[in-house]
C-alpha positions in Angstrom: -26.6 -26.1 43.3 -24.9 -23.9 40.7 -25.6 -24.3 37.0 -23.1 -23.6 34.4 -24.3 -21.9 31.3 -22.2 -20.9 28.1 -23.4 -18.5 25.7 -21.8 -18.1 22.3 -21.7 -14.9 20.3 -21.1 -15.0 16.8 -20.7 -11.6 15.3 -18.4 -10.7 12.6 -16.8 -7.2 12.9 -17.7 -6.7 9.0 -20.9 -5.3 8.5 -20.9 -5.6 4.8 -20.4 -8.8 2.8 -20.4 -8.7 -1.2 -20.3 -11.7 -3.3 -20.2 -12.0 -7.0 -19.7 -14.7 -9.4 -17.8 -14.1 -12.8 -19.2 -16.6 -15.4 -17.8 -17.4 -19.0 -19.3 -19.6 -21.6 -22.7 -21.3 -22.0 -22.2 -24.7 -22.8 -22.2 -27.6 -20.2 -18.4 -28.3 -20.6 -17.4 -24.5 -21.9 -17.9 -22.5 -18.6 -15.6 -20.9 -16.2 -17.0 -19.9 -12.8 -14.8 -18.0 -10.1 -16.7 -16.7 -7.0 -15.5 -14.1 -5.2 -16.5 -12.9 -1.6 -15.2 -9.3 0.2 -16.3 -8.2 3.4 -15.8 -5.0 5.2 -17.8 -2.2 7.4 -17.7 0.8 4.9 -19.8 0.0 1.8 -17.7 2.0 -0.4 -14.5 0.2 0.8 -15.9 -3.1 0.3 -17.1 -2.0 -3.1 -13.7 -0.9 -4.0 -11.9 -4.0 -2.4 -14.4 -6.5 -4.7 -13.3 -4.2 -7.9 -9.5 -4.5 -7.0 -9.9 -8.3 -6.4 -11.4 -8.8 -9.7 -8.9 -7.0 -11.4 -6.2 -8.7 -10.1 -7.8 -11.9 -11.1 -7.3 -10.9 -14.6 -4.4 -9.2 -14.3 -2.4 -11.7 -12.7 -3.5 -14.3 -15.0 -5.8 -16.4 -12.7 -8.8 -16.1 -14.7 -6.8 -17.3 -18.0 -5.2 -20.3 -16.2 -8.5 -21.3 -15.0 -10.0 -21.0 -18.4 -7.3 -22.9 -20.0 -7.1 -25.9 -17.6 -8.6 -28.9 -19.1 -9.8 -31.9 -17.4 -7.2 -35.0 -17.4 -4.2 -33.1 -18.3 -1.0 -33.8 -16.0 0.3 -30.8 -13.9 3.4 -28.8 -15.3 5.6 -29.8 -12.3 
């Protein structure tokens, strides 16, 4: 009798994972938090990508938009 066996290998090609959280404000309702995660094979390249990603969030206004978003306000569409 033949037995069917399946093996799953879950391995990422990226060996370096960097995660960071950028938080502004200290009050319960006055906090902004952005989580960023980058992956790479080389630590220097991964660090550069993280730095570029954080800079792009601020340069493109994403962080400002999130900070200015208030609960209950209608979308500007």
